[in-house]
C-alpha positions as CSV (number, residue, x, y, z in Angstrom):
1,M,-169.8,110.0,44.4
2,S,-167.6,109.3,41.3
3,V,-168.8,112.5,39.7
4,A,-167.8,114.5,42.9
5,R,-164.4,112.8,42.9
6,D,-163.9,113.9,39.2
7,L,-165.0,117.5,39.9
8,L,-163.0,118.0,43.1
9,P,-159.6,118.4,41.4
10,A,-161.1,121.1,39.1
11,L,-162.5,123.0,42.1
12,L,-159.2,122.9,44.1
13,P,-156.8,125.8,43.6
14,W,-153.7,125.5,41.4
15,E,-151.9,127.9,43.7
16,W,-154.0,128.7,46.7
17,S,-154.6,132.4,47.3
18,P,-155.5,133.2,50.9
19,L,-156.6,136.7,49.9
20,A,-159.0,135.5,47.3
21,F,-160.4,132.9,49.6
22,A,-160.8,135.3,52.5
23,A,-162.4,137.9,50.4
24,A,-165.0,135.5,48.8
25,A,-165.7,133.7,52.1
26,G,-166.0,136.9,54.1
27,A,-168.4,138.5,51.5
28,L,-170.6,135.5,51.4
29,A,-170.6,135.1,55.2
30,L,-171.6,138.7,55.8
31,Y,-174.2,138.6,53.0
32,G,-175.7,135.3,54.3
33,R,-175.9,136.6,57.8
34,G,-177.6,139.8,56.6
35,W,-180.0,137.8,54.3
36,C,-181.0,135.7,57.3
37,R,-181.7,138.8,59.3
38,L,-183.7,140.5,56.6
39,G,-185.6,137.3,55.7
40,R,-187.8,137.4,52.6
41,R,-187.6,141.1,52.4
42,A,-184.2,140.7,50.7
43,G,-185.9,138.9,47.8
44,I,-184.2,136.2,45.7
45,L,-183.0,137.8,42.5
46,R,-180.5,140.2,44.1
47,P,-179.0,137.4,46.4
48,M,-178.6,135.2,43.3
49,A,-176.9,138.1,41.5
50,F,-174.5,138.7,44.4
51,L,-173.7,135.1,44.8
52,S,-172.8,134.8,41.1
53,G,-170.8,138.0,41.2
54,V,-168.7,136.6,44.1
55,L,-168.3,133.0,43.0
56,L,-167.5,133.7,39.3
57,P,-164.2,135.6,40.0
58,Y,-163.3,133.1,42.7
59,A,-163.6,130.3,40.1
60,F,-161.0,132.0,37.9
61,L,-158.7,133.2,40.7
62,D,-158.6,130.3,43.1
63,T,-159.5,127.1,41.3
64,R,-157.9,125.0,38.5
65,L,-159.4,127.3,35.9
66,E,-156.6,129.8,36.8
67,Y,-154.1,127.2,35.5
68,V,-155.9,126.7,32.3
69,A,-156.3,130.5,31.7
70,L,-152.5,130.8,32.0
71,H,-152.2,128.4,29.0
72,L,-155.0,129.5,26.7
73,F,-155.3,133.1,25.5
74,W,-159.0,132.8,24.6
75,L,-159.8,131.5,28.1
76,Q,-157.9,134.3,29.7
77,R,-160.0,136.8,27.7
78,I,-163.1,135.0,29.2
79,E,-161.5,135.4,32.7
80,H,-161.1,139.1,32.2
81,L,-164.6,139.4,30.8
82,V,-165.8,137.9,34.1
83,L,-163.5,140.0,36.3
84,H,-164.0,143.3,34.5
85,H,-167.6,143.0,33.1
86,L,-169.9,140.3,34.2
87,A,-169.1,139.8,38.0
88,P,-168.9,143.6,38.8
89,F,-172.1,144.1,36.8
90,L,-173.9,141.5,38.9
91,I,-172.6,142.8,42.1
92,A,-173.6,146.4,41.3
93,L,-177.0,145.2,40.1
94,S,-177.6,143.3,43.4
95,A,-177.3,146.5,45.4
96,P,-175.8,144.6,48.4
97,G,-175.1,147.5,50.7
98,A,-178.0,147.1,53.1
99,V,-177.7,143.3,53.3
100,L,-174.0,143.4,54.0
101,E,-174.4,146.1,56.6
102,C,-177.2,144.1,58.3
103,G,-174.8,141.1,58.4
104,A,-171.7,142.9,59.5
105,P,-170.8,142.9,63.2
106,P,-170.9,146.3,64.9
107,W,-167.2,146.5,65.5
108,L,-166.5,146.0,61.8
109,L,-168.9,148.8,60.8
110,Q,-167.8,151.3,63.5
111,R,-164.0,150.6,63.6
112,V,-163.3,149.7,60.0
113,W,-165.9,150.5,57.4
114,R,-167.4,153.8,58.4
115,P,-164.0,155.4,59.2
116,L,-162.7,154.2,55.9
117,V,-165.6,155.5,53.7
118,T,-165.8,158.8,55.6
119,H,-162.1,159.5,55.3
120,R,-161.5,162.7,53.4
121,A,-158.8,161.2,51.1
122,V,-160.9,158.1,50.3
123,R,-163.9,160.2,49.4
124,A,-161.8,162.5,47.2
125,A,-160.2,159.6,45.4
126,Y,-163.6,158.0,44.9
127,R,-165.1,161.1,43.5
128,A,-162.1,161.6,41.1
129,L,-162.3,158.0,39.9
130,Q,-166.0,158.2,39.3
131,Q,-165.8,161.3,37.0
132,P,-167.4,160.2,33.7
133,V,-164.3,160.8,31.6
134,V,-161.9,159.3,34.1
135,A,-164.1,156.2,34.7
136,S,-164.6,155.6,31.0
137,V,-160.9,156.1,30.0
138,L,-159.7,154.0,32.9
139,F,-162.2,151.2,32.1
140,V,-161.1,150.9,28.5
141,G,-157.5,151.9,29.1
142,L,-156.8,149.0,31.5
143,I,-158.0,146.5,28.8
144,Y,-155.6,148.1,26.3
145,F,-152.7,148.4,28.7
146,W,-152.7,144.8,29.9
147,L,-152.9,143.6,26.2
148,I,-149.8,145.5,25.1
149,P,-147.7,142.5,23.9
150,S,-144.6,143.5,25.8
151,V,-146.6,144.1,29.0
152,Q,-148.5,140.9,28.5
153,L,-145.3,138.9,28.2
154,D,-143.8,140.4,31.4
155,T,-147.1,139.9,33.2
156,M,-147.3,136.2,32.2
157,L,-143.8,135.6,33.5
158,S,-144.3,137.2,36.9
159,R,-146.7,135.8,39.4
160,S,-147.0,139.2,41.3
161,D,-147.7,141.1,38.1
162,Y,-150.3,138.6,37.0
163,Q,-152.1,139.0,40.4
164,L,-151.9,142.8,40.1
165,M,-153.4,142.6,36.6
166,N,-156.4,140.5,37.8
167,A,-156.9,142.6,40.9
168,S,-156.9,145.9,38.9
169,M,-159.4,144.5,36.4
170,L,-161.8,143.4,39.2
171,L,-161.5,146.6,41.2
172,D,-161.9,148.9,38.2
173,G,-164.9,146.8,37.0
174,V,-166.7,147.2,40.3
175,L,-166.1,151.0,40.3
176,F,-167.3,151.4,36.7
177,W,-170.4,149.2,36.9
178,W,-171.4,150.6,40.3
179,L,-171.4,154.0,38.5
180,M,-173.5,152.7,35.6
181,V,-176.0,150.3,37.2
182,G,-175.5,150.7,41.0
183,P,-178.3,151.7,43.4
184,E,-180.4,154.7,42.4
185,D,-179.9,156.9,45.5
186,P,-179.9,160.7,45.0
187,R,-177.5,161.1,47.9
188,R,-174.7,159.1,46.3
189,E,-171.6,161.2,46.0
190,A,-170.9,159.9,42.5
191,R,-174.0,159.6,40.4
192,L,-174.5,160.3,36.8
193,P,-177.7,161.3,34.9
194,L,-179.2,158.3,33.1
195,V,-178.7,159.9,29.7
196,T,-174.9,160.3,30.4
197,R,-174.7,156.7,31.3
198,M,-176.3,155.6,28.1
199,I,-173.8,157.7,26.1
200,I,-170.9,156.2,28.0
201,L,-172.1,152.6,27.5
202,V,-172.4,153.2,23.8
203,L,-169.0,154.9,23.5
204,I,-167.0,152.3,25.3
205,T,-168.0,149.6,22.9
206,V,-166.1,151.3,20.0
207,P,-162.5,151.0,21.3
208,Q,-163.2,147.5,22.7
209,S,-164.6,146.4,19.3
210,V,-161.6,147.9,17.5
211,L,-159.1,146.1,19.8
212,G,-160.9,142.8,19.5
213,G,-161.1,143.0,15.8
214,F,-157.4,144.0,15.5
215,I,-156.4,140.9,17.6
216,A,-158.8,138.5,15.9
217,F,-157.7,139.4,12.3
218,H,-154.0,139.9,13.0
219,R,-152.0,137.5,10.9
220,T,-149.0,137.1,13.2
221,V,-148.8,135.9,16.8
222,L,-149.0,138.9,19.2
223,Y,-148.7,136.9,22.5
224,P,-146.0,134.3,22.4
225,A,-146.1,133.9,26.2
226,F,-148.8,131.3,25.9
227,S,-146.5,129.2,23.7
228,L,-143.6,129.7,26.1
229,C,-145.8,128.6,29.1
230,G,-147.1,125.7,27.1
231,R,-150.4,126.1,25.3
232,L,-153.0,123.4,26.3
233,G,-154.7,121.2,23.7
234,S,-154.1,121.1,20.0
235,I,-155.3,124.6,19.2
236,S,-152.8,126.6,17.1
237,A,-151.4,130.0,18.3
238,L,-153.3,132.0,15.7
239,S,-156.6,130.2,16.3
240,D,-156.2,130.8,20.0
241,Q,-155.5,134.5,19.3
242,Q,-158.5,134.8,17.0
243,L,-160.8,133.3,19.5
244,G,-159.4,135.6,22.2
245,G,-160.0,138.6,19.9
246,L,-163.6,137.6,19.3
247,N,-164.1,137.3,23.1
248,I,-163.0,140.9,23.5
249,W,-165.1,142.1,20.6
250,I,-168.5,140.4,21.0
251,P,-169.2,139.6,24.7
252,A,-167.9,143.1,25.8
253,G,-170.4,144.7,23.4
254,M,-173.2,142.4,24.8
255,M,-172.4,143.6,28.4
256,S,-172.7,147.2,27.3
257,A,-176.1,146.3,25.7
258,L,-177.2,144.7,29.0
259,G,-176.1,147.8,30.8
260,L,-178.1,149.9,28.4
261,I,-181.2,147.8,29.0
262,V,-181.0,148.3,32.7
263,V,-180.4,152.1,32.4
264,I,-183.2,152.5,29.9
265,G,-185.5,150.5,32.0
266,R,-184.8,152.7,35.0
267,A,-185.3,155.8,32.9
268,M,-188.7,154.6,31.7
269,A,-189.7,153.7,35.3
270,G,-188.6,157.1,36.6
271,T,-186.2,155.7,39.2
272,E,-183.9,158.7,38.8
273,T,-186.4,160.9,40.6
274,P,-186.3,161.4,44.4
275,S,-189.9,160.0,44.6
276,A,-188.7,156.5,44.1
277,R,-189.8,153.9,46.7
278,R,-188.1,154.1,50.0
279,P,-189.1,151.3,52.4
280,S,-188.3,151.6,56.1
281,P,-184.9,150.6,57.3
282,P,-184.5,146.8,58.0
283,R,-185.0,145.8,61.6
284,R,-182.1,144.2,63.3
285,A,-183.1,140.7,64.4
286,S,-181.6,137.3,64.8
287,C,-181.7,134.9,61.8
288,G,-185.1,133.5,61.2
289,T,-186.9,135.8,63.7
290,A,-187.1,139.0,61.6
291,A,-190.8,138.5,60.9
292,A,-191.6,136.8,64.2
293,R,-191.2,139.7,66.6
294,P,-190.9,143.4,66.1
295,A,-187.5,144.5,67.2
296,T,-186.3,148.0,67.8
297,A,-182.6,148.5,66.9
298,P,-180.2,151.1,65.8
299,R,-181.5,152.9,62.8
300,A,-179.8,152.1,59.5
301,P,-178.0,154.9,57.7
302,P,-180.1,156.6,55.0
303,D,-178.1,155.2,52.1
304,A,-178.7,151.7,53.4
305,A,-182.4,152.2,53.3
306,S,-182.4,153.5,49.8
307,V,-180.2,150.6,48.7
308,A,-182.5,148.1,50.2
309,G,-185.4,149.5,48.2
310,T,-183.6,149.5,44.8
311,D,-185.1,147.1,42.3
312,I,-182.7,144.8,40.5
313,A,-183.7,146.3,37.2
């Protein structure tokens, strides 16, 4: 009990964000309901990846960690590594489409989701953002933009700008990693050849390494906002900056390496071909009864079936 009392303040939000809470709770509720309906067919690795991909951003956006990240540059770089790299990577790797659809109520699918994803403007914007050059430049460009010293100073002094920065990093990360390691469905509107993805994952490491090295070895303080806000602990401004630069340089390269491992594994397994495994669409059944009785229900869309059959690797 004493340990729980000690941990509780760290789990409580510094400034509660209803949007972050609703997004995380809603995603977990839909996924949990879908997982119950699918039963063991959903596996365990993908649910664990999705759970981690949702909870990690929430920890930085709506717990006491957000306050600490506002006062330590190196921890804020970890925050953006989670928002822009790790969490989106795990979400894309979990291929959650079929499980979320199975857990969503019919009115949400019919009145909100399907009209949204089939809207002409939304489809055109998605295709444009998922062009390989646009996706790569936007992915690296956002990192550079938010680390321009003057932009960083203004962002740290404005709550709305700070929230915009974090939201843009998370959204762009999901788009990029969905393109790189998302479900291997030949009918996806935006889908790159595996070789192209390998090239992109190698190329994006160069500007990130250059930026991280520049910040780590710079001899003057580039981000005084953390001193103005009050840097936590006894770490000096330059040491804080050096650790932050290393967090941009090394972990980002490791994420690209993980992406390469996934893409190369798929290339070796031949998952890019249309002959990949395609199990039958999941049956709609109440939680805990999916395997007990055969139920006939509305047929799942084709892309949901292919997503459900995608291996995590």
